[in-house]
C-alpha positions as CSV (number, residue, x, y, z in Angstrom):
1,M,19.0,-14.0,-2.1
2,I,17.8,-10.4,-2.5
3,W,16.5,-8.6,0.6
4,P,15.0,-5.1,0.7
5,D,16.9,-2.4,2.5
6,P,15.5,-2.3,6.0
7,L,15.8,1.5,6.3
8,A,14.0,2.0,2.9
9,T,11.3,-0.4,4.0
10,F,10.8,1.5,7.3
11,V,10.8,4.9,5.6
12,G,8.4,3.7,2.9
13,A,6.1,2.2,5.6
14,V,6.1,5.4,7.7
15,V,5.3,7.7,4.7
16,A,2.7,5.3,3.4
17,F,1.1,4.9,6.9
18,L,0.9,8.7,7.2
19,F,-0.5,9.0,3.7
20,G,-3.2,6.5,4.7
21,A,-4.0,8.5,7.8
22,G,-4.5,11.6,5.8
23,W,-6.4,9.8,3.0
24,Y,-8.9,8.1,5.2
25,G,-9.1,11.2,7.5
26,A,-10.1,13.3,4.5
27,L,-12.4,10.7,3.1
28,S,-13.9,9.4,6.4
29,R,-17.4,10.4,5.6
30,P,-17.6,9.0,2.1
31,W,-15.8,5.9,3.2
32,T,-18.0,5.2,6.2
33,R,-21.1,5.8,4.0
34,A,-19.7,3.4,1.3
35,A,-18.6,0.8,3.8
36,R,-22.0,1.1,5.6
37,I,-20.3,1.8,8.9
38,A,-21.9,4.2,11.3
39,P,-19.3,7.0,12.0
40,D,-19.5,6.3,15.8
41,D,-18.6,2.6,15.1
42,A,-15.4,3.6,13.1
43,K,-13.2,3.9,16.2
44,M,-9.5,3.5,16.1
45,S,-7.4,1.8,18.8
46,A,-3.7,1.8,19.5
47,G,-3.6,-2.0,18.8
48,L,-5.3,-1.5,15.4
49,L,-2.9,1.2,14.4
50,V,0.1,-0.9,15.4
51,F,-1.3,-3.8,13.5
52,T,-1.9,-1.6,10.5
53,F,1.6,-0.2,10.6
54,A,3.1,-3.7,10.8
55,L,1.2,-4.8,7.7
56,V,2.2,-1.6,5.8
57,F,5.8,-2.4,6.8
58,L,5.3,-5.8,5.3
59,V,3.9,-4.4,2.1
60,S,6.7,-1.9,1.9
61,G,9.3,-4.7,2.2
62,G,7.4,-6.8,-0.3
63,V,7.5,-4.0,-2.8
64,G,11.2,-3.5,-2.3
65,W,11.8,-7.3,-2.7
66,F,9.6,-7.4,-5.8
67,L,11.4,-4.6,-7.5
68,A,14.9,-5.8,-6.6
69,T,14.0,-9.3,-7.8
70,L,13.0,-7.8,-11.1
71,G,16.2,-5.8,-11.2
72,I,14.4,-2.4,-10.9
73,V,16.6,-0.7,-8.4
74,N,17.4,2.7,-10.0
75,S,14.6,3.6,-12.4
76,V,11.7,5.6,-11.0
77,P,9.6,5.3,-14.2
78,S,10.0,1.6,-14.4
79,A,9.3,1.1,-10.7
80,M,6.1,3.2,-11.0
81,I,4.8,1.4,-14.0
82,V,5.6,-2.1,-12.7
83,T,4.0,-1.3,-9.3
84,A,0.9,0.1,-11.0
85,I,0.5,-3.0,-13.1
86,A,1.0,-5.2,-9.9
87,W,-1.6,-3.1,-8.1
88,L,-4.1,-3.5,-11.0
89,V,-3.7,-7.2,-11.2
90,F,-3.2,-8.1,-7.5
91,V,-5.1,-5.4,-5.6
92,A,-7.7,-3.5,-7.7
93,A,-9.1,-6.4,-9.7
94,P,-9.6,-8.8,-6.7
95,M,-10.9,-5.9,-4.6
96,A,-13.4,-4.9,-7.3
97,M,-14.6,-8.5,-7.6
98,N,-15.0,-8.9,-3.8
99,H,-16.8,-5.6,-3.5
100,R,-19.3,-6.6,-6.2
101,Y,-20.1,-9.9,-4.5
102,Q,-20.5,-8.1,-1.2
103,G,-22.8,-5.6,-2.7
104,N,-20.6,-2.7,-1.9
105,P,-20.7,0.5,-4.0
106,W,-18.0,1.4,-6.5
107,S,-17.1,4.4,-4.3
108,L,-15.7,2.0,-1.7
109,T,-13.7,0.2,-4.3
110,A,-12.3,3.5,-5.6
111,I,-11.4,4.8,-2.1
112,D,-9.8,1.6,-0.9
113,S,-8.0,0.6,-4.1
114,L,-6.6,4.0,-4.8
115,H,-5.3,4.1,-1.3
116,W,-3.4,0.9,-2.0
117,L,-2.1,2.2,-5.3
118,A,-0.6,5.1,-3.4
119,V,0.8,2.9,-0.7
120,L,2.5,0.7,-3.3
121,E,3.8,3.6,-5.3
122,I,5.1,5.3,-2.2
123,A,7.0,2.2,-1.2
124,A,8.4,1.7,-4.7
125,L,9.5,5.3,-4.9
126,T,11.1,5.1,-1.5
127,H,13.1,2.0,-2.3
128,V,14.3,3.3,-5.6
129,I,15.3,6.7,-4.2
130,M,17.0,5.1,-1.3
131,G,19.1,2.8,-3.5
132,G,17.0,-0.3,-4.1
133,A,17.8,-3.6,-2.4
134,P,21.2,-5.0,-1.7
135,K,22.0,-8.6,-2.4
136,I,22.7,-10.6,0.7
137,G,24.0,-14.2,0.7
138,V,21.9,-17.3,0.5
C-alpha cells in the first residue's frame, strides 16, 4: 500500500491553507458579492478554521496518495499536469455545473475553482519536492 508522506502532507496543507487565507482575503468583496452573502454575515470562527484546515490536510494527503499511486513522485511537470487535469474533471466541471443550477454567477465559479486549482497544485508540488510518498506494507 502507498501512503503519502505525513510531513509533506502537513507542509502542503499549511501552505495551501495560508494561500486560501490570502486568496479569499484579497477577493473577499468580489466573493461575497458573487456568493450573495452580506459582508457582515461572512464571519470566521475558530471552529470553522480548524475544520477548514482538517479538510485541506485531507486534500493534501489525497493528492500525495494520488500522485504516488500513479508513480509520479519525482517529476514536477508531470505532477502539475496530472493535478490540473484532475482539478478540471473532479473540481471545476462539477462546481461549474452546481453553480449554474444554483444560479450563481461565473465569477463565483472562477474564484472558488481557481482557489482549488492552486490548493491541489500546492499540495502536488510539496509532495514532489519533499520526495513523494514512501511505500509502506499492506
